[in-house]
C-alpha positions as CSV (number, residue, x, y, z in Angstrom):
1,M,0.0,-0.2,0.0
2,H,1.2,3.4,-0.9
3,N,1.6,6.2,1.6
4,F,0.6,9.5,-0.1
5,R,1.1,12.4,1.7
6,P,0.4,15.1,-0.9
7,A,1.0,18.6,-0.4
8,V,-1.4,20.6,-1.6
9,S,-1.3,24.2,-3.1
10,R,-4.4,26.3,-3.7
11,L,-4.6,29.3,-6.0
12,L,-7.3,31.7,-5.6
13,V,-8.4,33.6,-8.5
14,A,-11.1,36.3,-7.6
15,G,-11.8,35.2,-4.4
16,L,-13.0,31.6,-5.6
17,L,-11.1,28.1,-5.3
18,A,-10.1,28.0,-8.7
19,L,-7.7,25.2,-8.8
20,T,-6.1,22.4,-6.7
21,V,-2.5,20.9,-7.5
22,S,-1.1,18.1,-5.6
23,A,2.7,17.4,-5.9
24,V,3.9,14.2,-4.7
25,T,7.8,13.7,-4.3
26,L,9.4,10.3,-6.4
27,A,10.2,8.8,-3.0
28,E,6.4,8.9,-2.0
29,V,5.3,7.5,-5.5
30,S,5.9,3.7,-4.5
31,E,8.5,1.7,-3.4
32,S,11.1,0.4,-5.4
33,N,12.7,-3.4,-5.6
34,I,16.7,-3.1,-5.7
35,L,18.8,-6.1,-6.7
36,V,21.5,-6.3,-4.3
37,T,24.6,-8.4,-5.4
38,I,27.4,-9.5,-2.7
39,R,30.6,-10.9,-4.0
40,L,33.1,-12.6,-1.7
41,G,36.4,-13.8,-3.5
42,E,40.2,-13.9,-3.6
43,M,42.6,-11.8,-5.2
44,D,45.1,-13.0,-7.6
45,G,47.5,-9.9,-7.6
46,A,45.4,-7.2,-8.5
47,A,42.5,-9.2,-10.0
48,R,39.7,-9.9,-8.1
49,V,38.4,-13.7,-8.6
50,P,34.8,-14.3,-7.1
51,V,34.4,-17.6,-4.9
52,K,30.8,-16.7,-3.7
53,T,28.1,-14.6,-5.2
54,Y,24.8,-13.8,-3.5
55,Q,21.9,-11.9,-5.1
56,L,18.5,-11.1,-3.2
57,V,16.2,-8.7,-4.0
58,A,15.3,-5.6,-0.9
59,Q,12.5,-3.4,-1.3
60,T,12.9,0.1,-0.2
61,G,10.6,1.6,2.6
62,G,12.2,0.3,5.6
63,H,11.6,-3.4,4.7
64,P,14.5,-5.6,5.8
65,V,15.5,-8.6,3.9
66,E,17.5,-11.2,5.4
67,L,19.5,-14.3,3.6
68,M,20.8,-17.4,5.5
69,S,22.9,-20.1,3.6
70,G,24.9,-22.9,4.9
71,S,24.1,-25.1,7.7
72,R,23.3,-26.0,11.2
73,V,26.3,-27.6,13.2
74,P,25.7,-29.7,16.3
75,I,27.5,-28.2,19.3
76,P,27.8,-30.6,22.2
77,V,26.9,-29.2,25.6
78,T,28.0,-31.8,28.8
79,K,26.5,-31.3,32.5
80,F,27.8,-33.5,35.0
81,Q,25.5,-34.9,37.3
82,T,26.2,-36.8,40.7
83,S,24.6,-40.5,41.0
84,T,22.7,-41.1,44.0
85,P,24.6,-42.4,47.2
86,P,25.9,-45.0,48.1
87,D,28.1,-44.7,44.5
88,G,28.2,-40.8,44.2
89,E,29.6,-41.2,40.9
90,I,29.7,-38.0,38.4
91,I,28.0,-38.8,35.4
92,P,28.4,-36.7,31.9
93,I,25.1,-36.4,30.3
94,T,25.5,-34.6,26.8
95,S,23.0,-32.8,24.5
96,Y,23.4,-30.4,21.6
97,V,22.5,-27.2,20.5
98,Y,22.8,-26.2,17.0
99,Q,24.4,-23.1,15.6
100,N,24.0,-21.3,11.9
101,V,27.2,-21.7,10.2
102,G,27.7,-20.3,6.7
103,F,26.6,-17.0,4.8
104,T,24.1,-14.8,6.9
105,V,23.2,-11.0,5.5
106,E,20.3,-8.5,6.4
107,I,19.9,-5.9,4.0
108,E,17.9,-2.7,4.1
109,V,17.7,-0.3,1.4
110,R,16.5,3.2,0.5
111,L,16.6,5.6,-2.2
112,T,17.7,8.6,-1.8
113,E,16.3,12.0,-3.6
114,A,19.6,12.1,-6.0
115,G,18.8,8.4,-7.1
116,K,21.8,6.8,-5.1
117,I,20.9,3.5,-2.8
118,E,21.4,4.2,0.7
119,L,22.2,0.8,2.0
120,H,22.7,-0.7,5.7
121,A,23.7,-4.5,5.6
122,E,25.0,-7.0,8.5
123,I,26.9,-9.6,6.9
124,E,28.5,-12.6,8.7
125,D,30.5,-15.5,6.9
126,S,31.5,-18.5,9.2
127,R,32.7,-22.1,8.7
128,V,34.1,-24.4,11.1
129,A,37.6,-24.3,11.3
130,S,38.1,-27.6,12.9
131,W,36.2,-30.4,14.4
132,G,36.6,-31.5,18.2
133,A,39.5,-34.3,18.3
134,A,37.3,-36.6,20.9
135,P,33.6,-37.0,20.7
136,G,32.2,-34.7,22.8
137,E,34.6,-31.7,22.1
138,Q,33.2,-28.5,20.8
139,P,34.1,-27.6,17.0
140,V,36.0,-24.3,16.4
141,I,33.8,-21.8,14.2
142,S,35.8,-19.2,12.8
143,A,33.1,-16.0,11.8
144,G,34.0,-12.2,10.1
145,Q,30.9,-9.9,10.7
146,Q,30.8,-6.8,8.9
147,N,28.2,-3.8,9.6
148,I,28.0,-1.7,6.2
149,H,26.4,1.8,6.0
150,A,27.0,2.8,2.5
151,L,25.9,5.0,-0.4
152,L,26.1,3.2,-3.8
153,T,25.1,4.2,-7.2
154,A,23.3,2.0,-9.3
155,G,25.2,-0.5,-11.4
156,E,28.7,0.4,-10.1
157,P,30.4,-2.1,-7.6
158,L,31.6,-0.8,-4.2
159,Q,34.7,-2.9,-2.8
160,I,33.7,-3.0,1.3
161,L,36.4,-4.4,2.4
162,R,39.9,-6.4,2.0
163,V,41.9,-8.8,3.8
164,D,45.4,-9.4,3.1
165,D,46.6,-12.6,4.9
166,S,49.9,-13.9,5.0
167,E,48.5,-17.6,5.5
168,T,45.4,-17.7,3.8
169,G,46.0,-15.1,0.8
170,S,44.1,-11.9,0.1
171,S,40.0,-11.8,0.2
172,Y,37.5,-9.0,-0.7
173,L,34.1,-8.1,-0.4
174,E,31.9,-6.3,-3.1
175,I,28.5,-5.0,-2.8
176,E,26.7,-3.8,-6.2
177,A,22.9,-2.3,-6.2
178,D,20.6,-2.1,-9.2
179,I,17.0,-0.6,-9.1
180,L,14.6,-3.2,-10.9
181,N,11.9,-0.7,-11.0
């Protein structure tokens, strides 16, 4: 549903109401769909090599959109309980909680009066760095998080982040947005 808040101008001619003009700004006319493309990649010298590309459509007007791609990893949680006398043994009881691991993004977009795309995004990219060596040990989860507030020009990619690591090489995060309607 559109939220029209017209500004009304009245023109009086010879004491009579002759004309009523309604002016509606572009932002009030309709909500737009924005195609957001997120590229995660590696650097090969100065060249960018995309490894993962995610695309989602977000609607302007304060409607956040969320994408989750990955899996749920079981994390063992062990509690110890003492058995009843006379044994008094300590008994381990293991249960599991599950943690989302993979790529998660929440995006909100708005169009400015100048035609730029204002983007607010929270991005997390996580993976299991290592599994526990013994049964019941917790896995080590590596995660990177970015909170992004950017002003984008439609169709022009913006490199948000570049990480140079001597062990894993160089990687980057790039965002591009296009107005669909």
